N, C-alpha and C positions, 0 to 999 in steps of 0.2 A: 367798240373797244376791242383791241386784240385779246385773244384768250390768254389767260395766265399760263405760264409754263407748267408742265405736268409735275406732280409731286414725285420725289424719288421713291422707288420701291424699297420698303423695309423688309428685306428678305428674311432676316432673322426672326422678326416678330411674326411674320406670316407663317414661317416654318413652325413657330411655336403654337400658333392658333389653329392652323390647318396643315399639319405636317404630312409629308409623304411618309410612306411606310418605313422605308429604309432610314430616313433621318430621324423619325420618331423612335425607332428602336435604338439608334445610336445615342440620342440624348437621354432616353430613359436608362440606358445602361450606364451612362456617365452619372446620372443622378443617383442611381442605386449605388454606384461605387462611392460617391461622396457620402451618402447616408450611412453606408457601412463603415466608412472611415470615421465618421462622427461617432458611431456607436462603439467602435472598438479601439480608436486611437486617441480621442480627445476627451478629457474629463468634462462633466456636464457644465462646469462654470466657464469653460473656454469657448470662444467664438471663432468662427472662420473655418476654412478648410485646410487640410494638411498641405504642406508645401510641396509634396510629391505630386499633387493633382494640378495640372495646368490651369491657368486662369480661365480659359475658354470652356473648361469642363466643370467649373464650379457654378453653383446656382447663383442666379442674379439676386441682388439685394435691393431693398427699398422699393420704390415705385416701379422698377423695371420687372418685378416678379410677375409672371403671367397669372391671370385669373384661372381658377379651377372652374369646373362646370357648376359646382354648387354656389360659388361666388357670383357667377354671371346670372344665375336665376334668382338671386336675392340673398338677404341676410349676410352681408359681407363680414368677414372676420377681421378683427383689428390686426393690422400687419405688425405693429410694434409689439403687441403681446405675444405673437407667434415667435418673433425673433428673440425676445428677451427670455422666454420661458426655457429652462434647461430641458434637454431631451433626456428621458429616462433611459438608462442602460438596460440591456437584456437581464442583468442580474437583479435589477430593481423591479422588473415587470412581474406582476402576479395576476391571478384571475380577478382580483378585486381592484386592479388599477382603473382609475377613473377614465371614462370614455373621452373626456377632454384631453387628457394626456395621450391616450392612444390615437386620437384624431390628429394631434400635432405630429406624432411620429409617422402615422400612415400617410400624411400629406407629403412627406418626403420620400416615401417608399411607393412609387407609382408603378412598380412592376412586381410580379410574383417572386423574382429573384431577390429583391430587397426584403420582402416579407420573409422569405425563406431564411435569409441571413439572420434576421431577428429571432426567428423561432429556434434556429440552431444555437444561437447565443443563450437563449432561455434554457434550452436543454442542458447545455454545458454548466450553466450556473446552478441548475437544479441538482445535477449529479454531484457537484461540489458540496452543496448544502446537505444532501442525503448522505454523502460519505462522512461528513463531520458528525451528523446525528447518530449514525450507526457506530462510529468510533466511540462516541460518548456512552452509548449503551454497552459497548464491550468493556470499556475501561473505567466507567464511572465518571461523574462530573469532576472537573478539576477543583472546584470549590470544596467539594466534600473531602478530597484527598488533603487539601491544605488544612482543613479543620481537624482531620484525623492526625496529621503530623503534629499540630499544636497540642492535641489531647495526649498524644503518646510521648511528648517531650518530657524527659526526666523519669519516665516510668521504667519498671523492671519486671521481673517474673511475678512479683507480688500483685501487680495490676492485671495479670493475665490468668485465665483459667485454662489448664492443660486438658485438652479434649482427648488425646490419645497418648499413651505412655510410650509407644514405639513410633519411629519416624513414619510419616506417610509417604516419604520419598527420600531416596539417597542418591546424590550425584557424586561425581568424582571428587568434588572439593567441599561438600557440605552435607549435613543432615537437615531435614525439614520436619517440623512438628506442627500439628494443628493446634491452635490456641484460640480462645475466645476473648473478646473484649466488649464490655458494655459501653454503648455509645448511644445517647439520646433514646433511652429505653428500648434499645435493640441490641441483641447479642450478635456481634459480627465475628466472622471466622477469618483468621489470618494464618499466615505461615511464619513460624519462627525459624529463621535460617541460622544454624550453628556451624560455622566454618570448621573444617577439620584442622587439627594442629599443624599439619604439614603445609597448609595453604597460607598464602600471604593475606594481608588485610585487604578487604574489599571496600575500603572507604571511598574509592573513586565512584562507586555506584550511586552515591547520593547526589552527585553533581550532574547526572545524565538527564536530558530532557525526556518527557514522556513519549513512549512509542509502544505500539501494540505488541511488538516482538521483543521488547526489552523488559527484564524484570525490574519492578519498581520497589522502592523502599519508602516506608512511611515512619520508621522508627529504628532506633539503635540504642543499645546499652551494653555494659560489661558487667557480668555477674556470674556467680557459680551456678552450675546446672542444678535444677531441682532434683531432690532425691528420687522422685518417682519416675524420672525419665530413663528410658532404656536405650543405651547406645549399642548398636550392632558391633560385633567383634569380627575379627578376621575368620576365614573358614577354619573350622576345627576348634574354635573357642566358643564358649557358651555365652550368649547375650544375657546380661542381668543388670539390674539397677543397683546403684550404690546403696548401701544400708547404713543405718546409724551405728550398727555394731562393727562396722569395718572401717576404722579411721584410715587405714592404708589405702582402701579403694577411694574414699572421698578425696584423699590427697592427690590421686591420679587425675582428678578433674578440677583443675584450677579455674579461676575466673576466665570466662571466654567472652569474646565479642559476639553479640546476638543481634541479628538484623530482622526487622519485621517487614513482611511483604504482604500486600493485599491479595495477591494471587497464590492460591494453594495448589502446588503441583501434586499430581497423583502418580506420575510415572516419568521416566526419562525416555528420550528417543531410542536409546539402546534397548530398553525394555519393550518398547513398542515394536521395534524391528524383530526382536527375538520371538515375540508372541504372535507375529503376523504371517508366518510361513503359510499356514493353512488358508488364510484369507487371500494371499497373493496367488495361491494355486487355484482356488475355486472361483474367485472374482478378480481376475487380473486387471481388467479395465478400471474397476472401482478403486482397487488398491493403488494402482499406479497414478491415478488422478489424485488420490490422497497424498502420494509421495510428491507430486508436483506442487501441491498446495503447501505442504510442509517446507519444501525447499524454497518456495517463494517467500515464506515468512522469514526464513534464515537470511535470504538476500536483502530483503527490505530492512531487517534489523542491522545487518552489517553496513548498509548504506548510511543508516542513521548514526552508527558509531563513528564512521569516518568523518561525518560532519562535526561531531563532538570531539574529534581528535582523540578518540579512545579506540583501543584494540580489544579483541576478545582474548581472554586468558588462555583458554584451551578449547577450541571449537571441535568438539567430538560428540558423538551421540550420548555419552555419559554425562555431559554437562549441558545438554539441551533439554529443558523441562517442558512437559506437556501439562496444560491446564484445561480441565474439562469445561466446556462451554455450558451455558444454561440448557435446561432440558428442551429438546426439539418439540415442535408442535405435535399434537396427538396424531395428526394424519401421517406423520413421518416416523413416529417412535417405533412402530412395529418393524418397518423395513430397515431402518438404521440399526436397530438392536440386533436383528437377525444377521445382518451383514457386517456389523462392526464398522460402519462407515461414518460415524460421527467425527467431524473434523475438530480436533483440539487446537487451542492456541499454543503456539510454540514460543518459548522464552529463552533468550540468551542470558546466561546467569553469571558469567565469569568475565571480568574486565581488568584492564590496566591502562594507565596513561601511556600513550605512544612514546613520549619523550623520556619516560622514567624507566622503561624496562626493555631489554632485548629479548625477544621471544625465542625460546628454545625449540628445536625441532623435536616433535614428539614421537616420530616414527623414523625408521631407517629409510623408508621410501622418500619421505619429505626431505630428509637430510641429503639424500642422494640428488634429489632434484634441485634443491636450493643451494647446492655447493657452488661457491664462487660468486653468489649474488651479493647484493649490498646487505648491510646489516639489517636484520629484521627488527621490529615488525615491519613487514612490507605487504602491500596488497597481494603480492604473489602467494603468500601463505594462505590468504582467504580463498583464492581461486583453487588452490590445491585441495584444501580441506573440503570445500563444497563439492569439488569433483569426486573426492573419496566418499562423501556422504551419498552421492547418487548411487554408487555401487553398493554401499552398505544398505541403503533403503531397498534396493532391488535384490538383495540377498545374493550378491555376487562377491566372492572373496577377492580382495584387492591387495592383500599383504604381499610385500616384496619377496618374502621368504618362500611363499608358495607359488608365486607367479614370476618365473624367470624371464618372461617375455618383455619386461619393462626395459631391460638394457638393450633390447633390439627394437625399441620404440613401438612396441605393440601392447595394447591394453587387453584385459580380459574381455571375452565376448559377452554381450548382454543379450539374452534370448528375447526374441520378438513375441510378446504375449498380448499386446494391446496397441491401440493407436498412439499411445504415448511412448512406447518402447524405443522406436527409431529416433524420435526427437531427444529423449533422455540420453541415448547412446551418443548422439551427435554433440550434445551439450557437454557430456563428460569428457569426450575427446578434446573439445576446445578448451576446457578448463585444465586438463592434465597434460597439455602439450609440453613436450620437453623444451621447446624454444619459448622463453617467456614473452617474446615479442609477438608470438602468434596465439597466445592465450587470450580469451575474452575476459573482460573485466566483470566484476560483480554486478555493475549496472547493466551490462549487456546480458549477463546470465539471467537477471531478473526479467528483462524484456523478452528473452527467449522463452522463459517459463510462462509468461503471460500469453504469448502467442500460442504455445502448446495447449493452454487451458481454454482460451476463448477465441482463438483465430487471429488473423485469417489463415485457414488451412490451405494446403497446396491445391485442392481442387478449385479454388477460386480463380486460379490462373490457368485452368485447363483449356478454356475456350476464349479467354480474354488476356491480352498482353498486360503484364504487370506495369502499371503506370501510377503516377502520383494521383491522377484524377480518379482512377478506379479505387485506390486505397482510401482517398478522402471520402468518396461516396460510401464506401463500406463502413467507415467509422461513423459517418452521420446516420446511416440507416441503423446500425447496431446500437447507437446511443438512444435513438428513438424507441427501438424495440425493447431495450433494457428498461427504460422508464415505463413503457406499457406493461412490462412484466411485473414491475413493482406495484403498479396501480391495480392490476388484476389480482395479485396475491393479497394486497391489503383489503380487497373487497371480499375475499374468500376466507377459508379457515387455515391458510398456510402459515400464518403467524408473522411476527416481525422479522426483518432480514437479519442475518447473522454474519459470521466471520467470512464465509466464502463470498457472500454478497458484497461485503465491504471491500474485499480484495478486488472483486470485479469492478466496483465503482472506482477504486483507485486507478485501475487500468484505463477505463474509458474516459475518465475526466481529464487525463493528462496526455494520452497517446496522440501522436500526430502521424500524418501520412509519410513524412520523411523518416521518422523512426521505424515505422513498419516496413518501409522499403529496405532499409539497411538490415533490419533483423531477419526479414524473410530471405534476403540474399544470403545471409550467414547460415540460416537454419536449413533452407531448402536447396 
């Protein structure tokens, strides 16, 4: 009999079983791309590959799927179970994830690049969870605040115990008194905010969402001030409390609106700046890093207010409150106490609805710069105020009356005292530019401050050209090192992470190489 015709060569299957090196790398790269797309683009309940991947790059389905080495040696895996089981996302993976699920995932990730993508996704998800946990430590659980609001509803001075007769802090628009409140067999300490008579109602404050840089309210009432409270007088007047024997003095203190806040301020930013001349002179690097962290809190608070369609009432050092953080670990107490380096929380405390009020210019400089602009409140006012805060924090006089150079488009010189001085000077110049179109936004200012604090610094580009690939690699490495730092600190006596660590987490969980490219172009 004649020999049968030869069978056609199945080049594709042969390439899959005995691939050449170049073809193997190509197909593995395609498979990695598909697996990464599954992890980051498709919810677990969806099936199939993204439409952006060509059909020839998608993995084969059903009986056409090639056998792995383990399957060819025995113990075949049910193909239908592998296809129907949803793939865990990086956010769902933990150290306790079952090997069965990991095996299904690793079967799709046949190259180190695919595994690396999963690891990077796990790191980003861990940073997000860690950031949320630190924020809860800083602000307290949301459930507890809701319980306190319910307990304080309808309460007045009679339900509070006055801890200090004199204010613990005085801002431009309010006095703050320390008060105690019994809650679940615990004596909690709050701040009773008494607005000054010249200030408008702060009712808008109760509608704001929670944020670490925004003053929160958990109660309000209207009542006469207790007799034992001492309200400060103007310079030259003697501070004294109203007495029962002085009806006229009692009449001067009618019923006032009182707001209860869980954060007790101890100082305003103006007081901090006034008392930090010596620290700035002896430890310029430490002080100017503190200045960057305080400015960063201002910017994140302003971003939150814009989302809420709320403006700040008067963004000045006298209305920015400082709240002492919990005691630092014992290993750091001596160093921080000697240098005064403890980072406080900064709170914006004065607000108004954007649609309800036209913001007035508080200084002649701002009035000169905003002349001819659209009706405030405008984002322009925020940029100018933050730019002025930079000069005030660095102890440089920026008043128009003493600096005639503004009209010639020149700003006061900021002395170079640390690695942060040049960047802060650059940021102030961009925020206070006379041309509104050339000013950076608050969001850009926040990004610049983050780069000043945590990099990338300019030396990264000394020997390597700045590219998106370089910046992406830098972000990935820094995220891994940050998580290792947290792990090492938790195993030692450093203590739990605090405010600065939370701000750092916020940066690295959200930053992208595209943002860094634009920010470094602007800054450097």
